[in-house]
N, C-alpha and C positions, 0 to 999 in steps of 0.2 A: 505495500499499500504505500502511495508516495505521499510523501510531508508536503503540506500546504506550504506555499511561498511565506516567507517572513516579510512583514512589511517593516522598513524601516524607520525607527524611532527618530522623529526630527521635529524640532519647530518650525513654525513660520517665520520667514524675513521679518525682522521688526518686532517679534513676538518673544516672549521669553519664559523659560520656568524657574520657580524660585525655588531655591534650596532653604533648608533650616536658617543657615547662617546669613541668606538673606533676608528670610521672613523674619526673625526674631528682631533685628534691629527697625524693619519697617514696621512691625505692628507696636513698637515702642515707640515710635515715632509719631504711628497714628493716636495712640493713647495721651501723648503729650500735646497733641494739636486738640483732639476730645476735651480734656482738662482745662486747657487754654480758653477753647471757645464758649464753654459753658460756664467758666468763672463770669464771664461778660453777659450771660443769657441767653445763649444761642441754644435753639434746642435741635435735635436732630429729625431729617426728614431723607425719604427715598424715594425714587423715582424711576419706571421702567427703563431697561438699555435700550429699546426702541420706542421710537417715536414717529407719528406721520411724517413723511416726508415734509409736507409744507410746513410743519412745526419749526423745523432745523435748517431749512433753505433760506439765505437769503439775510441772516441774520447775524455773521458773524463777519464774513470777508470773502470774498472771490477765492481766497485762497482755501480757506475751511470748507467752502463748498465744494471745490477740487477734489479736496481728502475726505470728504464724507463718504464713508461705509452704505450704500443704498442697493436697496433690491425690493424685488415684488415678494410678497411673503404669499401662504398657500390658500389665501382668500383674495387674491388678485390686488391689495393693499401696496401701494407706494411706501414704505417704510425707510426709515434710517437709523442709524447707532449713533448716540450721541457723542457730540465732538467735544464738550465740555458740559460743567454743570449749570451753568448761568443761564441758557436758552430755557433748557427744559424748565428751571426754576421760573422762568417769567410765565411760561403755559401752565405751572402747578399754582402759582400765586394768582392768576387770572382765575383758576379753574375753582379754588377752594378758600377765597380771601374772604369771603363772607362766613365761613364757618371760624378762619384763624383772627380775623380783626388785624388792624394797625395800630403801630409799627409790627412786623413780625420779622421776628432775627431766627434764621435757622443756618446750621451748618449741616455739610453733605458731604460723606468720604465715599466715594465709587469711582469705578472704572470707566474711563471714556476710550474712545477710538480715532484715529488719525492717519489715514492712508500717505503719510509724509515719509520721506526718505528718512530712514533712521541714523542717526548720529549718536557723538559722546551725549549721554545722559538723557537722549530721546529716543523715544521708541513709538511704534504704532498703536500699543495697547498701553494707556498709563492709569495711575489712578490720581486724581484729584484729591485736595483737602480746604474744601470751600466753607467760606462764610458770609453772608450776606445780612441786609437789614432792610425790608421792603415797605415803602409805606411812607417815607419821610423824605423831605428835600434840605433837613435840618442840616447844618454844620457839624453837629455834635455827632451825627452818625460818621461823617467825614472825618473826624478827629479819631474817633473811636476805632475806624478802621485803621487807623495809623497805628493807635495802641495795641490794638490786637496783635498785629504784626510783628512789633517790638516786643511783646510779651512773649511771644510764640518764639521767636529768633534765640531771645536769652533762656528762655526755658528749654530749649534742644541741647543748649550747651555754647550759643555762640556769643563773642564780645566785640567782635570786629568784622560789623556789617554795617550796612549803609541802605536806608530806606529813600529811595528817590521819588521825589513829589513834583507834581506839575498839575495842570488844569486844561480842559480841551478849550476852556471858553477863552483862556490868555491866547490859546493857538489860534482860536478861530478869530480872535479880536486881531493878531497879526494879517491873518489872510483876507479879514475885511478892511483892512486900512491898505491894503495892496490889489484889492477889488479882486479878490482870488475866491471869497466865500462859498461860491457856486462850485468850486472844484475839490473841495477840503478833502472829500474822501480819498481822490486819488494822491492828493499832496501827503497827507497825513500817514498813509500807507507807505508811501516812500521814505518819509522823515522817520518812520519806526524802523527804518533798516541803517540810520547813520552808525549805531557800533558796529555792524556788520560788515558793510563795505566802504566806510567811509565820506567825508564832506563830498569829495570831487565827483564821485559817481551817485552820489543822492542829488546833486545838483544837476547832472546828466539826463537821470532818471526825469526828475520834476519836471525839466524843461520836456522830455520826449513823451513823458504821460499825460502830464496835464498842459500844456503848450504854454508854460511860463518862461518869461525872459529871463536872462542870467541876471539883471539886475535884481528881480523879482526873487529868483533861488538865492542870490547870497543876504537879500535881505531876511528872508527865512530861517537862513543858516546862522544868522548871528546869535539866534537862540543859543545856539552852541559854544558860543564864546561868551555866556554870561556865568563868572564864576564869583564867590564870595560868599559872606554872610546872606542871611537871609533878607535881611534889609536891604543890603546893597544889590541885592538880584531884585528885589521888587520895586526898588527906585530905578534900577535900570531899565526894567519893561516898559515903564511908562510912554516913552516917548515910542517903543515899538508900536503900542497900540491907540496912539493918540487918535481922538474923534471916533472910536470904536465903543460903544456902550456895552458889548459883549466883553472886549476885553478888560475894561474898566473892573467890569462885575466879577471876571476870573480871578483878577489881581487882588480884587477886597477878599474873594473867598479863600485864596491861598493864604492871605495875611491872617485869616480869622483860625485857618486852620492850623497853621503855623504857631501862632499864641495859644491855642488851645494845647497843641502837644506839649509845649515848652511848660504852661501850667501844670500839666501831668506830672512834670519831673523829669521827661524823656532829654538826655542829653542832646545838645543840641548838633552834635558831631553825627549822631545817628541818623538824622533826618535832612536831607542835600535838596534843596531847591533844582533841578533839573530840566528846564524849560522847553528842552531838544527832545525829551522823551515824549512818545506821541501813541503807544500801545496800536497794534495793528489792527484790533477789532473795530467795526464800526459802529458799534451800539454805544460806545463810550460818548457821556456827553459834559463830563466834570471832572472831579479832582481823579488823577490817575497814579496810580502807584508800581514801582517795581523796585525789589531788594537785591543787592549784590554783596556776595563774602568779600571783605577787602583781601585775605589770602587766596580766592579763585575769584577772580575778576571776569574771566574768560569765560567761566561756565554758564553764564548770564544770569539773568534773575530767579531767583528761588521762591518767591512769593511777589505776585503780581495781581492787579486788579484795578478798580476804579467804580464812578459813577455813571448810573446807564439810566435815566430817567424817562426815556420812552419806550424802552424793548417791551414790556407788558402792554404797550398800546396796541402791539399786533395782535393782541387776542381778546382784548377788551376796552370797553369805553371808560371802565373806572381809572383815576389816576394812579398808578402805583409806579413811583420812582423806587430806585432801588440803587444799592451801593453794598460792594464787598470784594475779597480778594481770594486768592487761591494759593496754597503752598504747593510748589512744584516737589511732591514725594522723591520721585525717582531720579529727579535731578539733584535734589539736596542731599538724597542718600549716597549718590555717586562721588559729591564731592566731600561728605563725611569720609567717606572710604580713602580718597584721596588725602587728605588730611589726617589720617590714622585716628579719625574718631569712634572707628566702631571696632569693636574687640572681636575676634571669630570665636563666636559660639554657634554649637548646633543643637543646644537643648535649653529650654526656660528652665529648668529644673537645676534648683541649688545642690542639691545633694545625689550622690549614688551610693545606694545601701549594697554591699557585695554580698553576693550570696555564695557561699563555698562549703555551708554545713548543711549537707541534704535532708537531714533532720529537722532541721530548725524555721522552716519555709514560713510555718504560721507564725512564728516570732518577729520573721523579719516583716510580714506583712503588718503587722499589730504595732512595729515600730513606726514604720511608714504612714499608717492612718494617723498615730500620735502627731507625726509631726506635720501633716497634711492639714489637720486640725487647726494646727498653729499657725499656717498661713505658709510654710514652706513647702515647696514644691521639690518632690522626692521621686526618685526611679529606682525601682528594685533591678537588679540583675536578673536576668529571666533564667540564667542556667548555672548550676553549680560548677563552675569551672576554676582554675588556680587562679589565685589573687592576683597574681602578675597580670594576667591575661584582661583580668576586670579594670584594674588600674589604667592598663594601657587604653580599654574604651573609655572609662572616665576624662583622660587627660585628652584624646582625641574630641570629645563631643562638648568640651570645655566646662565638665561640671567644676563648680568650686570647691568642694568638698567629695570625700569619700568617707561614707562610715564602715568601719570596719568590727566585726563581729562574730566569732566563732562559737562553738560549745564553751571553751576557756572561758571566755569574756561573759556570755549569759551566765554562767554558774557564778561569777566573781560581781555579776551586778555592773560590770564597768565595758566601755567600746574605745574604739581608736578614732579619733574624726581628722581624715589626714586633708591638709591644706593644699589643695593639688596646683597651686601657682608657685606657693612656696616650699612645698615639700616637707614642711612641719607636720608633727602630730600632738594633738593633746588628749590625755585621756579624760572623758565625760561618762558619768555616773548614769547607768540605764534604768532611772527610777520609773515611777509609775508613769508621770507625766513628762517625763523626758526633759525637764526643767534646765539642766546643765547644756544639751546638745541644743537646745532652742537658743538659747543664751550666746552660744558660743557662737553659731551661725548667723545671728542675728545681730551681736555685736561687732561683726566683721564689716557689716554694711554702710 
């Protein structure tokens, strides 16, 4: 009888499997994000991976429309896989806001898909960690967005980072002064490429895509030359938006946001006014944010977002302005790995209980249960093998401790707790509630 042909195990280009050593820090980062979001009053939601195609198309940019995974399902419906979590949120809010009320604050941590060319830290399937406030135009929500990003970056473990802040109304004010407001979409999409292709190529593309003159392109690119303190940049913006009410309002909003961030005690060096950032998605209308790591600036923004006051208007007549940001989970993890911030661990448990006395399985299981009841992760090795083999396993998996107890130890009421990082061991009592073991483990944290 012939054997069936084996299928080569492989993943699609741009997609990947996550081994335990990848998933453990990934889940830890998600837990940190949830904790920070909840501390500001954001509530969790979820939406389907698939939406009607008309819900998704024409909402982000021409690029996201090209990258959209779309198909006809078995019922003949045209559907698409969400490319971000913001557009589904606008649909969700329009559909449920009567029950939710405003303002509504949500976080959503889920997978999205874009058929883009894979590159360093970017994949076709990736997870976003979003938080948003729906139903208010208040500058308080704009300020709070920056504060959440700041607290999130600190909680993750970064001290050297900068939140770059701008306002679409300032950009539109510059374009209005130059009589280019009707071409803002093409111009701002191109300006968003400034960090990738440089000012000369941006100027050329602006002239080609938006029909700008060389002088007009130079005026827009003056934004990239503004540096200094918040007050210095805000003052320098005045002549660039002279005569534009939109631009003046944008400067006022930026001033209010900066003042609020300062009042909350955030170091001014952590928030930089960068009036050249545009964010490529078309739905942004107000404040925009990008966050860069000082030690890895070329990896790109690791937490970005902005205000989108008109997006929900695609689905409802009710006024539902919104603002929020998204943590780039995979990109940030890639950066953390490069910076040596992630320890190679293949298990979430603290302790491996070695099993080498076949007659004591029930005692091992009872001891493990006591430790788990105290909140300590424990794995009991499944086979009664030589101790050296079990300690090798503990070392390979990254266990913090190995608990060693054979017949002699059980009879004496003692055990050894071996620190797998230092190689040192201490003797602990095997009393009824395992207090000594628990104290030794928890005291090391």
